[in-house]
N, C-alpha and C positions, 0 to 999 in steps of 0.2 A: 139395515133391519139387524146384520149380524152385531153392529155396535149394539143396537138398543139392548139386544138379548144379552150381550157382554155385560153392558154397564148393570143391567137389571140383576142378573145373578149377581155381580159383585157387590150390590146394595144388600140383595139378600144374605149372601156369605157374612157381611159386616155385622148386620143383624144378628144374626145367630151367634155368631163369634162374642159378641158383646154382651147379649141377652141373658146367657148361660154362665155360671161362676165355672173357672176352671176347674177340674179335677187333677191336675197336678200342685202337688205340695212342694216341689223341688224334689221328687224321687227318681231323680237323676239323683238320688242320695246316693253316689258312688264315687269312690275317688281312686283313682289309679296311682300307685305308689311311681315317684319317679326317682331316679338314681340321686342321690344326696337329701332326700325326705326323711323326716322324723315324725314321730307321732306327734311330738310336740310344734312344730313348724306346721305340720298339717291343720290341726287343730287350731291354731292362730289364725290362717288364712281361712277358716269357715266362721272364725269366732264363736268356737265352742271350746268347752275345758276338754284338755286331755284326758283327763279321767272318765269322761262321758265318751269320748273315742275309743279309749280302751274299751269301755263298759259293752259298747253298743258291737264291738267286733269279738265280747270273747278273749279278751287278751290279758292276759297277768303279768305280760314282759311288755319292753319297747322291741322286740324285733321286728322289724317289717322288710319286704323286700322288693326292689323295683319289678314292675308288672302285678304286683299283688293288687286286690280288688278289697278296699274299704266300705263298710257302710258308714254313711254319714246321719246322723239324727234328723229325723225329719224335721224342717225349717216350715212353719206354717206361713201361708199369707193371712193378712189380718183379717180376710173373709172367715178362712178356714178355723181361727184362732177364736172369732165370733161364733161360729157355728158349732164347735165344741165347749164352749162355754154356755151355750143355750142348750147343748144335748145334756151336759154334766147337769144344768138348772131343775130341766122337766125330768130327768133319769134319778136325780139323787136328791132332790128337794126334801129337806126333813132330815138327811142323814148326816152324819159328823162330816166335818172337814177331810178327815181320812178316806172315808167312803167317796166322796168327791173327786178326790186327787185318783182312787184305785177305780173309779169309773173311766176318768179321763185316760188311764192308764192303758185299760183294755183297748181303746180305742187305737192308742198307739202302736200298742203291740200288735193290733190287727194289721196296720198298714205294714209292719216289718213283716209279717208271716207271709208265706207264698200262697197261703188258704183264703186271704181275703184282699180285695182291691188296695192297688199303692197309694192311695192316699187318704186323707181326713175325711174329705169330702166324699168320696168314693165308697170309703166305709160305712158312713155314717147313713148313704143312702143306698146301701147295698140289700136292695129286696126288704124283707120285712123284719129286719135285724132289730129295729128300735121302735117301740111304740109311740115315743113323740113324734117321730116322723109321719108317722099314720094316721095319729089323732091333730097333727098341728101344733102342739105345746111346744114344739122345737120353736117356734116363731114368735114365744114370747122373749122376753129381755130377761138377759143373766144377771146373775146376781154379783157382788163386788165378791163375795166369798167364792162364788162358782168359777169366776175371772181367774181369781190368785191361786186356785184347786187347779185349774190348767195350765196355767205359768209353771207352776211347780211341776207338773208330770211332763212337760217339755224339756225343763231343765234336768230332770233324772230320767230322761230315755235311756234304755239300756241298762240301768240296775235291777229292773224286775219286768222280766218278760214273759212270766209263767202266767198269767190269766188273760185268758183271751174272750172268755164269757164271764157274764155275771145276769142275775135275776135274783127278785126278790120271792121265795117259796110262799108266803102268804098271799101274794098276788097274781102268781102264775105259776104254772104246772107244766113239764117238759120230760117226757120221756129222752129225747134225744140229749139234754141237761143232764138229765138225772145220771146218764152213763160216763159222764167227765169226771174226772178228777177235782176234787176240791181244793183249791189252793190256801184260801183262808175264808174268813168271814167276817165283815166290817158292818157292825150294825143289821139291819135287814136284808143285806145284799149279800148273796154267796158268790164266791168268784172261783172260775174253773178253768181247767186246761183241756 
């Protein structure tokens, strides 16, 4: 009997593990500097650019020290990249390409912020943050332009970490957001920190 309960438990665990997408983006997104490493060597190891590694870590020089913790850019799973592309499509349909990149950048900035979950999936599904999650439009396919905008946002992580919020003031009002500092306006969207 114990064996049957154990087997049933294992089957249930496998079902739940395989049924739900992982919330991890690789937000073991830290690297501990080892003796003899350089920013260039670390960047090559992770397949990212040296400049992006510098930008993500707010470094304006090459100095690193053994034991130092370096942030790594978010490296999305295929699922997360598609999910973010669908969110961008739903949130910024009709906006300029720059507006779409900016929406994707807000999500990536949130992943890096201590105020939000540590993964693309977690940020997108964090409560009532994004109306497309609530109304189901996130389930529609993303356009080629939205996919390209997301790819660009991933490629330029670390260069713009100012915006953590955005909204269209013609469609939504928020006392909370009106108390935030505006970082830029692109098309119909106001971006804030």
